[in-house]
C-alpha positions as CSV (number, residue, x, y, z in Angstrom):
1,M,112.1,126.1,80.4
2,A,112.1,127.9,83.8
3,A,108.6,126.6,84.5
4,V,109.6,123.0,83.8
5,K,112.6,123.4,86.2
6,K,110.4,124.9,88.9
7,K,107.8,122.1,88.5
8,E,110.6,119.5,88.8
9,K,112.0,121.2,91.9
10,T,108.6,121.4,93.5
11,K,108.0,117.7,92.7
12,A,111.3,116.7,94.2
13,A,110.5,118.8,97.4
14,I,107.1,117.1,97.7
15,G,108.7,113.6,97.3
16,S,111.3,114.4,99.9
17,A,108.7,115.7,102.3
18,N,106.6,112.5,101.7
19,D,109.6,110.3,102.4
20,A,110.4,112.2,105.6
21,A,106.8,111.9,106.8
22,A,106.6,108.2,106.0
23,Y,109.9,107.6,107.9
24,E,108.7,109.6,110.9
25,I,105.2,108.1,111.0
26,G,106.1,104.5,110.2
27,A,103.6,101.8,109.3
28,L,100.0,102.4,110.2
29,S,98.4,99.9,112.7
30,K,94.9,98.5,112.0
31,R,93.6,101.1,114.6
32,D,95.4,103.9,112.8
33,R,93.9,102.8,109.4
34,C,90.4,102.6,111.0
35,I,90.7,106.2,112.5
36,A,92.1,107.6,109.2
37,G,89.2,105.9,107.3
38,I,86.6,107.4,109.6
39,A,88.2,110.8,109.3
40,L,88.3,110.6,105.5
41,Y,84.7,109.4,105.3
42,L,83.5,112.2,107.5
43,G,85.3,114.7,105.4
44,E,84.7,113.2,101.9
45,G,81.9,110.7,102.2
46,D,78.2,110.9,101.4
47,K,76.2,110.4,104.5
48,S,72.7,110.4,103.1
49,G,70.4,107.7,102.0
50,R,71.0,103.9,102.1
51,N,74.2,103.9,100.1
52,V,77.6,105.1,101.2
53,A,79.9,107.0,98.9
54,F,83.4,108.5,98.9
55,C,84.3,111.3,96.5
56,N,87.9,112.3,95.9
57,A,90.2,113.0,92.9
58,D,93.3,111.5,94.5
59,P,93.8,107.8,93.4
60,K,95.7,107.1,96.6
61,A,92.8,108.3,98.8
62,I,90.3,106.2,96.7
63,R,92.5,103.1,97.0
64,F,92.9,103.6,100.7
65,M,89.1,104.0,101.2
66,M,88.3,101.0,99.1
67,G,90.7,99.0,101.3
68,W,89.1,100.6,104.4
69,F,85.6,99.7,103.3
70,R,86.7,96.1,102.6
71,E,88.8,95.6,105.8
72,T,86.8,97.7,108.4
73,C,83.3,97.5,107.0
74,G,83.3,94.1,105.3
75,V,82.2,95.5,102.0
76,H,82.4,92.8,99.3
77,E,84.1,93.6,95.9
78,D,80.9,93.4,93.9
79,R,79.3,96.2,96.0
80,F,81.7,98.9,94.7
81,R,80.5,101.2,91.9
82,L,82.5,103.9,90.1
83,S,81.1,107.2,88.9
84,L,83.1,109.8,87.0
85,Y,82.0,113.4,86.8
């Protein structure tokens, strides 16, 4: 039971920190999203061959990058492929 309480406390602390960060940062501008996408792609993207790829386990990061590819790079929906490892 102690482990469950510790996990709940940690989850609450993370949620609180996320809320505080969102309040402090505010809404991201189009420029902010562009820069964030470039940074994520440089860190997590595949930069070899003709295709581009983004590899991450966080659904929020994947959702953000799919939006970034659509908005910034003009990638059409039918060009996305999913691979699970």
